[in-house]
C-alpha positions as a Markdown table, in Angstrom:
| # | Residue | x | y | z |
|---|---|---|---|---|
| 1 | Unk | -127.6 | 186.3 | 32.3 |
| 2 | Unk | -126.2 | 186.1 | 28.7 |
| 3 | Unk | -122.6 | 186.7 | 30.0 |
| 4 | Unk | -123.1 | 184.2 | 32.8 |
| 5 | Unk | -124.2 | 181.4 | 30.4 |
| 6 | Unk | -121.3 | 182.2 | 28.0 |
| 7 | Unk | -118.8 | 182.1 | 30.8 |
| 8 | Unk | -120.1 | 178.9 | 32.2 |
| 9 | Unk | -120.2 | 177.3 | 28.8 |
| 10 | Unk | -116.6 | 178.3 | 28.1 |
| 11 | Unk | -115.5 | 176.9 | 31.5 |
| 12 | Unk | -117.3 | 173.6 | 30.9 |
| 13 | Unk | -115.9 | 173.2 | 27.5 |
| 14 | Unk | -112.4 | 173.6 | 28.9 |
| 15 | Unk | -113.2 | 171.2 | 31.8 |
| 16 | Unk | -112.6 | 174.0 | 34.3 |
| 17 | Unk | -114.2 | 174.8 | 37.7 |
| 18 | Unk | -117.7 | 176.1 | 37.2 |
| 19 | Unk | -117.9 | 177.3 | 40.8 |
| 20 | Unk | -115.4 | 180.1 | 40.3 |
| 21 | Unk | -117.6 | 181.5 | 37.5 |
| 22 | Unk | -120.7 | 181.2 | 39.7 |
| 23 | Unk | -118.9 | 183.0 | 42.5 |
| 24 | Unk | -117.8 | 185.8 | 40.2 |
| 25 | Unk | -121.5 | 186.4 | 39.1 |
| 26 | Unk | -122.7 | 185.7 | 42.6 |
| 27 | Unk | -125.1 | 183.0 | 41.6 |
| 28 | Unk | -125.8 | 179.7 | 43.3 |
| 29 | Unk | -125.3 | 176.4 | 41.6 |
| 30 | Unk | -129.0 | 175.5 | 42.2 |
| 31 | Unk | -130.1 | 178.5 | 40.1 |
| 32 | Unk | -128.3 | 177.4 | 37.0 |
| 33 | Unk | -128.3 | 173.6 | 37.5 |
| 34 | Unk | -130.9 | 173.3 | 34.6 |
| 35 | Unk | -128.6 | 175.3 | 32.3 |
| 36 | Unk | -125.6 | 173.2 | 33.3 |
| 37 | Unk | -127.2 | 169.9 | 32.4 |
| 38 | Unk | -128.5 | 171.5 | 29.1 |
| 39 | Unk | -125.0 | 172.7 | 28.3 |
| 40 | Unk | -123.6 | 169.2 | 28.9 |
| 41 | Unk | -126.2 | 167.5 | 26.8 |
| 42 | Unk | -125.7 | 170.0 | 23.9 |
| 43 | Unk | -122.0 | 169.6 | 24.1 |
| 44 | Unk | -122.2 | 165.8 | 23.7 |
| 45 | Unk | -125.0 | 165.9 | 21.0 |
| 46 | Unk | -123.6 | 168.6 | 18.8 |
| 47 | Unk | -120.5 | 167.9 | 16.8 |
| 48 | Unk | -118.5 | 170.3 | 14.7 |
| 49 | Unk | -118.8 | 170.0 | 11.0 |
| 50 | Unk | -116.7 | 171.7 | 8.5 |
| 51 | Unk | -118.4 | 172.7 | 5.2 |
| 52 | Unk | -117.0 | 171.5 | 1.9 |
| 53 | Unk | -114.9 | 173.9 | -0.2 |
| 54 | Unk | -117.5 | 173.8 | -2.9 |
| 55 | Unk | -120.2 | 174.9 | -0.5 |
| 56 | Unk | -118.1 | 177.6 | 1.0 |
| 57 | Unk | -117.3 | 178.9 | -2.4 |
| 58 | Unk | -120.9 | 179.0 | -3.6 |
| 59 | Unk | -122.0 | 180.6 | -0.3 |
| 60 | Unk | -119.4 | 183.3 | -0.7 |
| 61 | Unk | -120.5 | 184.0 | -4.2 |
| 62 | Unk | -124.1 | 184.2 | -3.2 |
| 63 | Unk | -123.3 | 186.6 | -0.3 |
| 64 | Unk | -121.0 | 188.8 | -2.3 |
| 65 | Unk | -123.5 | 189.0 | -5.2 |
| 66 | Unk | -121.0 | 187.6 | -7.7 |
| 67 | Unk | -122.6 | 185.7 | -10.6 |
| 68 | Unk | -121.8 | 182.1 | -11.1 |
| 69 | Unk | -119.6 | 181.6 | -14.1 |
| 70 | Unk | -121.0 | 178.6 | -15.9 |
| 71 | Unk | -120.3 | 177.6 | -19.5 |
| 72 | Unk | -123.6 | 179.2 | -20.6 |
| 73 | Unk | -122.9 | 182.4 | -18.9 |
| 74 | Unk | -119.4 | 182.6 | -20.4 |
| 75 | Unk | -120.7 | 182.0 | -23.8 |
| 76 | Unk | -123.4 | 184.6 | -23.4 |
| 77 | Unk | -120.7 | 187.2 | -22.5 |
| 78 | Unk | -118.9 | 186.6 | -25.8 |
| 79 | Unk | -119.6 | 189.0 | -28.7 |
| 80 | Unk | -122.3 | 187.8 | -31.2 |
| 81 | Unk | -119.7 | 187.0 | -34.0 |
| 82 | Unk | -117.8 | 184.7 | -31.6 |
| 83 | Unk | -121.0 | 183.0 | -30.4 |
| 84 | Unk | -121.9 | 182.3 | -34.1 |
| 85 | Unk | -118.4 | 181.0 | -34.9 |
| 86 | Unk | -118.4 | 178.8 | -31.8 |
| 87 | Unk | -121.8 | 177.4 | -32.7 |
| 88 | Unk | -120.7 | 176.6 | -36.2 |
| 89 | Unk | -117.5 | 174.9 | -35.0 |
| 90 | Unk | -119.5 | 172.9 | -32.5 |
| 91 | Unk | -122.0 | 171.7 | -35.1 |
| 92 | Unk | -119.1 | 170.9 | -37.6 |
| 93 | Unk | -117.4 | 168.9 | -34.9 |
| 94 | Unk | -120.5 | 166.8 | -34.2 |
| 95 | Unk | -121.0 | 166.3 | -38.0 |
| 96 | Unk | -117.4 | 165.1 | -38.4 |
| 97 | Unk | -117.7 | 162.7 | -35.5 |
| 98 | Unk | -121.0 | 161.3 | -36.8 |
| 99 | Unk | -119.5 | 160.9 | -40.4 |
| 100 | Unk | -116.4 | 159.1 | -39.0 |
| 101 | Unk | -118.7 | 156.8 | -37.1 |
| 102 | Unk | -120.9 | 156.1 | -40.1 |
| 103 | Unk | -117.8 | 155.3 | -42.2 |
| 104 | Unk | -116.3 | 153.0 | -39.7 |
| 105 | Unk | -119.7 | 151.2 | -39.4 |
| 106 | Unk | -119.9 | 150.9 | -43.2 |
| 107 | Unk | -116.5 | 149.3 | -43.3 |
| 108 | Unk | -117.4 | 146.7 | -40.6 |
| 109 | Unk | -120.8 | 145.8 | -42.1 |
| 110 | Unk | -119.5 | 144.0 | -45.2 |
| 111 | Unk | -117.1 | 141.9 | -43.1 |
| 112 | Unk | -120.0 | 140.8 | -40.9 |
| 113 | Unk | -122.2 | 139.9 | -43.9 |
| 114 | Unk | -119.4 | 137.9 | -45.4 |
| 115 | Unk | -118.9 | 135.9 | -42.1 |
| 116 | Unk | -122.7 | 135.3 | -42.0 |
| 117 | Unk | -122.6 | 133.8 | -45.5 |
| 118 | Unk | -120.0 | 131.2 | -44.5 |
């Protein structure tokens, strides 16, 4: 029965003659008429969908057992000294950016106070 349904489905998808397949399996059209209508309905209702590259990549990693390489996992794999140095560099960078912003705000503030006095 499985082979019959597979063959009938393939012939219907190729718009071929179903009667030749039914004759090969020695089955009457009345016996499989319910299956034929079901196959037609499924063919029209179901459309092919291609997964995104990102989904396919994640699925492959999950199935292969490969760990996901995120920024946190990459940092954790570094030696402790490098982790400490990277942390210090990150904090120093934020401090320099904050200092630069405070200095630029301080320079703009006297100008706005002078404009308000006029």
